[in-house]
Wavefront OBJ file of the C-alpha trace (Angstrom):
o trace
v 88.706 29.593 19.673
v 85.850 27.100 20.198
v 84.332 25.471 17.148
v 80.658 26.374 16.674
v 78.085 23.634 16.252
v 75.433 24.889 13.841
v 73.320 21.736 13.923
v 70.726 23.188 16.309
v 70.512 26.467 14.336
v 70.105 24.595 11.070
v 67.375 22.447 12.597
v 65.574 25.581 13.844
v 65.691 27.096 10.343
v 64.272 23.938 8.790
v 61.504 23.755 11.383
v 60.516 27.370 10.641
v 60.357 26.706 6.893
v 58.374 23.526 7.545
v 55.919 25.334 9.843
v 55.436 28.557 7.862
v 56.367 27.470 4.351
v 54.186 26.060 1.638
v 54.797 23.335 -0.919
v 56.947 24.666 -3.756
v 58.557 23.150 -6.792
v 61.921 23.964 -8.301
v 61.381 23.909 -12.078
v 64.421 23.068 -14.184
v 64.764 22.594 -17.948
v 66.482 19.260 -18.511
v 67.305 17.141 -21.516
v 65.248 13.952 -21.657
v 65.992 11.247 -24.245
v 63.500 11.135 -27.101
v 63.629 7.336 -26.917
v 65.507 5.603 -24.070
v 66.073 2.583 -26.304
v 67.612 4.763 -29.040
v 69.868 7.321 -27.324
v 71.371 8.363 -30.681
v 68.079 10.115 -31.479
v 69.051 12.862 -29.014
v 67.215 14.680 -26.286
v 64.340 17.088 -25.968
v 64.075 19.865 -23.379
v 61.477 19.179 -20.722
v 60.434 21.019 -17.571
v 61.115 18.865 -14.526
v 59.636 19.792 -11.130
v 61.450 18.993 -7.884
v 59.134 19.294 -4.852
v 60.369 21.301 -1.882
v 59.098 23.761 0.743
v 59.604 27.500 0.734
v 58.749 30.785 2.369
v 58.302 33.897 0.212
v 58.928 37.310 1.723
v 58.970 40.777 0.191
v 62.326 42.495 -0.148
v 62.907 45.561 1.970
v 63.029 48.910 0.148
v 66.835 49.014 0.347
v 67.145 45.429 -0.934
v 64.644 46.148 -3.705
v 66.623 49.203 -4.793
v 69.974 47.394 -4.623
v 68.938 44.339 -6.604
v 66.843 46.257 -9.133
v 69.837 48.486 -9.943
v 72.408 45.713 -9.963
v 70.364 43.308 -12.092
v 68.686 45.950 -14.268
v 65.298 44.338 -13.659
v 62.477 44.686 -11.204
v 63.125 42.139 -8.491
v 60.109 41.582 -6.376
v 60.611 38.944 -3.700
v 62.856 36.683 -1.695
v 62.259 32.946 -1.275
v 63.835 30.818 1.415
v 63.838 27.243 0.104
v 64.778 24.226 2.209
v 67.649 22.300 0.680
v 67.887 19.118 2.729
v 65.114 17.146 1.019
v 65.500 18.454 -2.541
v 67.385 16.355 -5.083
v 68.373 19.205 -7.440
v 70.414 22.356 -6.966
v 68.759 25.598 -8.085
v 70.629 27.811 -10.532
v 70.149 31.331 -11.833
v 67.570 31.131 -14.615
v 65.599 28.244 -13.099
v 62.068 28.913 -11.913
v 60.204 28.306 -8.676
v 56.521 27.433 -8.622
v 55.296 29.074 -5.424
v 51.603 29.217 -4.539
v 50.568 28.721 -8.171
v 52.871 31.430 -9.582
v 56.166 31.062 -11.414
v 59.158 33.094 -10.214
v 62.468 33.306 -12.077
v 65.636 32.944 -9.995
v 67.816 36.026 -10.529
v 70.397 35.458 -7.775
v 70.922 32.894 -5.064
v 73.030 31.994 -2.078
v 73.156 28.785 -0.092
v 73.239 28.468 3.690
v 75.856 25.824 4.360
v 77.232 26.135 7.890
v 79.111 22.829 7.720
v 79.067 20.182 5.015
v 75.313 20.077 4.390
v 73.399 22.757 2.497
v 70.444 23.627 4.719
v 68.645 26.350 2.791
v 68.788 28.435 -0.375
v 68.092 32.155 -0.370
v 66.653 33.010 -3.768
v 66.145 36.495 -5.217
v 63.260 36.094 -7.650
v 61.372 38.149 -10.206
v 58.160 37.706 -12.149
l 1 2 3 4 5 6 7 8 9 10 11 12 13 14 15 16 17 18 19 20 21 22 23 24 25 26 27 28 29 30 31 32 33 34 35 36 37 38 39 40 41 42 43 44 45 46 47 48 49 50 51 52 53 54 55 56 57 58 59 60 61 62 63 64 65 66 67 68 69 70 71 72 73 74 75 76 77 78 79 80 81 82 83 84 85 86 87 88 89 90 91 92 93 94 95 96 97 98 99 100 101 102 103 104 105 106 107 108 109 110 111 112 113 114 115 116 117 118 119 120 121 122 123 124 125 126
């Protein structure tokens, strides 16, 4: 069986997100030292934004029904976020700042056809 080369497909996906996407930010809560010269003083939680690009699409009726029932919440949208240029990995519970609005990540899946993660598919709610 021939081995598939997904490089061209991955490049196409990134070009589509770049062309049709808008500037987003992945917002994570991270511990930042209170004083870098005195690490024994501990850390404080701070929101850190990681710039990226994303495309937000509405879920289909069947997807909306499936995720709303499985997560026991009202899930409203789907965000495709490019993963090549971002320095952080999104996790459930993080937020995405998309077009001036915050969206909470409820579920996610990465698109990783080889060894490089190309894109994240994020199920988000408000």
